[in-house]
C-alpha positions as CSV (number, residue, x, y, z in Angstrom):
1,M,27.9,47.9,119.1
2,R,30.2,45.1,120.3
3,L,32.1,45.2,117.0
4,A,32.6,49.0,117.3
5,I,34.0,48.6,120.9
6,T,36.3,45.8,119.8
7,V,37.6,47.8,116.9
8,L,38.2,50.8,119.2
9,L,40.0,48.7,121.8
10,C,42.2,47.1,119.1
11,S,43.1,50.4,117.6
12,L,44.0,51.8,121.1
13,T,46.2,48.7,121.7
14,V,48.0,49.2,118.4
15,S,48.6,52.9,119.1
16,A,50.0,52.1,122.6
17,C,52.5,49.6,121.0
18,I,53.6,52.2,118.5
19,F,54.3,54.7,121.2
20,R,56.1,52.1,123.3
21,D,58.4,51.4,120.3
22,V,59.0,55.1,119.8
23,R,60.0,55.5,123.5
24,E,62.4,52.5,123.2
25,Q,63.9,53.9,120.1
26,Q,64.3,57.3,121.7
27,A,66.0,55.7,124.8
28,M,68.4,53.9,122.4
29,L,69.2,57.2,120.6
30,D,69.7,59.0,123.9
31,A,72.2,56.3,125.0
32,S,74.3,56.5,121.8
33,C,77.1,58.9,120.9
34,R,79.2,59.7,117.9
35,I,83.0,59.2,117.6
36,E,84.4,61.3,114.8
37,G,87.6,62.8,113.6
38,T,89.9,63.5,110.7
39,V,92.7,61.2,109.5
40,A,95.6,61.9,107.2
41,S,98.8,60.0,106.2
42,D,102.3,61.4,105.5
43,A,103.5,58.1,104.1
44,D,104.2,57.8,100.4
45,S,101.9,54.9,99.7
46,E,100.8,53.3,96.4
47,L,97.5,52.6,98.1
48,P,95.6,55.9,98.7
49,S,93.0,54.5,101.1
50,L,93.2,54.7,104.9
51,I,91.2,52.2,107.0
52,I,90.0,53.4,110.4
53,V,89.0,50.6,112.7
54,L,86.8,50.8,115.8
55,L,87.9,48.4,118.5
56,V,85.8,47.4,121.5
57,G,87.0,45.5,124.5
58,E,85.3,42.1,125.0
59,P,85.1,41.3,128.8
60,V,87.0,38.1,129.6
61,G,86.7,38.0,133.4
62,A,87.2,39.8,136.6
63,G,90.7,41.4,136.8
64,V,91.6,40.4,133.2
65,E,92.2,43.0,130.5
66,P,89.4,43.0,127.9
67,R,90.3,41.4,124.6
68,P,89.8,43.9,121.8
69,H,87.9,43.0,118.6
70,I,86.9,45.0,115.5
71,D,83.4,46.4,116.0
72,D,83.2,48.5,112.8
73,Y,85.5,50.1,110.2
74,F,85.5,53.1,107.9
75,V,87.5,53.5,104.6
76,V,88.7,57.0,103.7
77,E,90.3,57.9,100.3
78,R,93.5,59.9,100.8
79,G,92.5,61.0,104.3
80,G,89.5,62.8,105.5
81,R,86.7,62.7,108.0
82,F,85.3,59.6,109.6
83,G,82.6,58.8,112.2
84,F,81.0,56.0,114.1
85,V,77.7,56.0,116.1
86,V,78.1,53.7,119.1
87,G,76.4,52.8,122.4
88,S,77.9,53.2,125.8
89,G,81.3,51.5,126.3
90,N,85.0,51.8,126.0
91,Y,86.4,52.1,122.5
92,R,89.7,52.5,120.7
93,V,90.3,53.9,117.3
94,A,93.1,52.8,115.0
95,A,94.1,53.7,111.5
96,H,96.2,51.8,108.9
97,A,97.3,52.9,105.4
């Protein structure tokens, strides 16, 4: 009988951990958003690829402008759609042929 109760308690504990993880994952998904768009180039370039860069500001200190750094990038052949999934924050998007 003790073994049955122990197994039951262990299975309930594991189930609770799984649901806790699901709640944490759902909270992360709720806090995320998608940055998307379309990019094209008019330049006559030998390189057909466009690189889209996602920049995020790194806080330096109070009253100081954040220092941007590359958080992610996306390569598009001859222009097209791009997208990033990000958390909350301030972002800048730049493109380079």
